[in-house]
C-alpha positions in Angstrom: 0.0 0.0 0.0 1.5 3.3 -1.0 0.9 6.9 0.3 -2.0 7.4 -2.2 -4.2 4.7 -0.8 -6.1 3.9 2.4 -8.5 1.2 3.5 -12.2 2.0 3.9 -13.3 1.9 7.6 -16.4 -0.2 6.7 -15.7 -2.6 3.8 -11.8 -2.5 4.1 -11.4 -2.0 0.3 -8.6 0.2 -0.9 -9.5 3.9 -1.4 -7.7 5.9 -4.1 -6.8 9.1 -2.4 -5.6 10.8 -5.6 -9.3 11.4 -6.4 -11.4 13.6 -4.0 -10.4 14.6 -0.5 -7.1 13.3 0.8 -8.4 12.5 4.3 -11.3 10.3 3.1 -12.0 7.3 5.4 -14.7 5.6 3.3 -14.8 4.4 -0.3 -18.3 5.8 -0.9 -21.3 7.3 0.7 -23.0 4.0 1.2 -20.1 2.7 3.3 -20.0 5.9 5.3 -23.7 5.7 6.1 -23.6 2.0 7.0 -20.6 2.6 9.3 -22.3 5.4 11.2 -25.7 3.6 11.3 -23.9 0.5 12.8 -22.4 2.7 15.6 -25.7 4.4 16.3 -27.5 1.0 16.4 -25.1 -0.4 19.0 -25.4 2.6 21.2 -29.2 2.6 21.0 -29.4 -1.2 21.6 -28.1 -0.9 25.2 -30.4 2.1 26.0 -33.4 0.1 24.8 -32.4 -2.9 26.9 -32.2 -0.9 30.0 -35.5 0.9 29.3 -37.1 -2.5 28.8 -35.9 -3.6 32.3 -37.2 -0.3 33.8 -40.6 -0.7 32.2 -40.9 -4.2 33.6 -39.8 -3.1 37.0 -42.4 -0.3 36.9 -45.1 -2.7 36.0 -44.2 -5.0 38.9 -44.2 -2.0 41.3 -47.6 -0.9 39.9 -49.1 -4.4 40.3 -47.8 -4.7 43.8 -49.1 -1.3 44.9 -52.6 -2.3 43.9 -52.7 -5.1 46.4 -54.1 -4.6 49.8 -51.0 -5.8 51.6 -48.7 -3.6 49.6 -46.8 -2.1 52.6 -44.4 -4.9 53.0 -43.3 -7.2 50.2 -40.8 -9.9 50.5 -37.7 -9.5 48.4 -38.1 -13.1 47.1 -41.6 -12.3 45.8 -40.2 -9.3 43.8 -37.4 -11.4 42.4 -39.9 -14.2 41.5 -41.8 -11.6 39.5 -38.6 -10.6 37.6 -37.8 -7.5 39.6 -34.3 -6.2 38.9 -32.7 -4.1 41.8 -29.8 -3.0 39.5 -31.5 -0.2 37.5 -33.7 2.7 38.7 -34.5 6.2 37.4 -33.7 8.3 40.5 -33.4 8.4 44.3 -35.1 10.5 46.9 -34.1 10.9 50.5 -36.8 12.0 52.9 -35.9 15.0 55.1 -37.2 13.9 58.5 -36.8 10.1 58.4 -33.6 10.1 56.2 -35.0 7.1 54.3 -33.7 6.6 50.8 -36.2 5.6 48.2 -35.3 4.3 44.8 -37.7 5.1 42.0 -38.6 3.5 38.7 -40.3 6.4 36.9 -43.3 7.3 39.2 -43.2 4.2 41.6 -40.8 4.1 44.5 -39.6 1.6 47.1 -37.1 1.4 49.9 -35.4 -1.5 51.6 -36.6 -1.9 55.2 -33.4 -2.3 57.2 -35.3 -2.0 60.5 -37.4 -5.1 59.9 -36.6 -8.4 61.5 -36.4 -9.7 57.9 -33.9 -7.5 56.0 -35.4 -8.9 52.8 -38.6 -6.9 53.2 -39.2 -3.9 50.9 -41.4 -1.0 51.7 -43.1 0.9 48.9 -44.6 4.3 48.5 
């Protein structure tokens, strides 16, 4: 490969740099578009996966809040429903009680550390 050629970042074909811009990185517009679309797709894929987890978590919290005994819910029950404690949208700490609530959009919960059973969750 001499100084007048470079490889396309998408298809890895040789680019003749004597024609057009000397700093070209793609052999044509199609390769350029495919390359950038692939990068955008990969970035969006992870965001969609996390949002799917958050929606499922919100639906579980919503379903549990409609039950009459929704004040205390065993952690095992939430895990059985598919609840994922990894992701949340935001936290809120109450001023007087200093409790930290984790939220999934508009539904929140906190781990009850004062309970005899540390696996109990309290919800808003």
